[in-house]
C-alpha positions as CSV (number, residue, x, y, z in Angstrom):
1,M,117.4,53.7,5.9
2,K,114.2,55.4,7.1
3,I,113.1,58.6,8.8
4,T,111.4,58.2,12.1
5,E,107.7,57.6,12.5
6,E,107.2,61.0,14.0
7,Q,109.0,62.6,11.1
8,L,107.0,60.6,8.6
9,K,103.8,61.7,10.3
10,K,104.8,65.3,10.2
11,V,105.7,65.1,6.5
12,N,102.4,63.5,5.7
13,E,100.5,66.1,7.7
14,Q,102.2,68.9,5.8
15,Q,101.5,67.2,2.5
16,N,97.8,66.8,3.5
17,Q,97.7,70.5,4.5
18,L,99.1,71.5,1.1
19,A,96.6,69.3,-0.8
20,E,93.7,70.7,1.2
21,I,94.9,74.3,0.6
22,I,95.3,73.7,-3.1
23,T,91.8,72.2,-3.3
24,K,90.4,75.2,-1.5
25,I,92.2,77.5,-3.9
26,G,90.7,75.6,-6.8
27,L,87.2,76.0,-5.4
28,V,87.8,79.7,-4.8
29,E,89.0,80.1,-8.4
30,A,86.0,78.3,-9.7
31,D,83.7,80.5,-7.7
32,K,85.6,83.6,-8.9
33,H,85.2,82.4,-12.5
34,S,81.4,82.0,-12.0
35,L,81.2,85.4,-10.3
36,L,83.1,87.1,-13.1
37,H,80.6,85.6,-15.7
38,L,77.7,86.8,-13.5
39,L,79.3,90.3,-13.2
40,A,79.6,90.5,-17.0
41,E,75.9,89.5,-17.4
42,V,74.8,92.1,-14.9
43,N,77.0,94.8,-16.5
44,K,75.4,94.0,-19.9
45,E,71.9,94.3,-18.4
46,V,72.9,97.6,-16.8
47,E,74.1,99.0,-20.1
48,E,71.0,97.8,-21.9
49,Y,68.7,99.4,-19.4
50,K,70.8,102.5,-19.3
51,N,70.3,102.8,-23.1
52,E,66.5,102.3,-22.7
53,L,66.4,105.1,-20.1
54,E,68.6,107.3,-22.3
55,K,66.2,106.9,-25.2
56,E,63.3,108.0,-23.0
57,Y,65.0,110.8,-21.0
58,G,68.2,111.6,-22.9
59,K,71.6,111.7,-21.2
60,V,70.9,112.2,-17.5
61,S,72.4,111.7,-14.1
62,I,70.0,109.9,-11.8
63,D,70.0,110.3,-8.0
64,L,69.8,106.7,-6.8
65,Q,68.1,107.7,-3.6
66,T,65.3,109.8,-4.9
67,G,65.0,108.9,-8.6
68,E,65.4,112.6,-9.6
69,Y,67.5,113.3,-12.6
70,T,69.4,116.2,-14.1
71,K,70.2,116.5,-17.8
72,I,73.9,116.1,-18.7
73,E,75.0,118.9,-21.0
74,E,77.4,117.6,-23.6
75,D,80.5,119.7,-24.0
76,E,80.4,121.1,-27.6
77,S,84.1,122.0,-27.6
78,N,85.0,118.3,-27.6
79,T,83.0,117.4,-30.7
80,E,84.9,116.8,-33.9
81,D,84.3,118.8,-37.1
């Protein structure tokens, strides 16, 4: 007992499609993993530089277009005794 050649061809094409899609998903996941590590590194660098700027200027809000900054006033009512 056998399926027809046409049916076998269709089943094999579908299996090949599935394998190709799974491979592509794996590649995308690997890229995603790398990008997440890169994102973490850049976030760390941003925080480190933010701390450097804060030491020099205090807590400020920076206009990314002009470079101008305004001081951030800390709310004293939220501080603990």
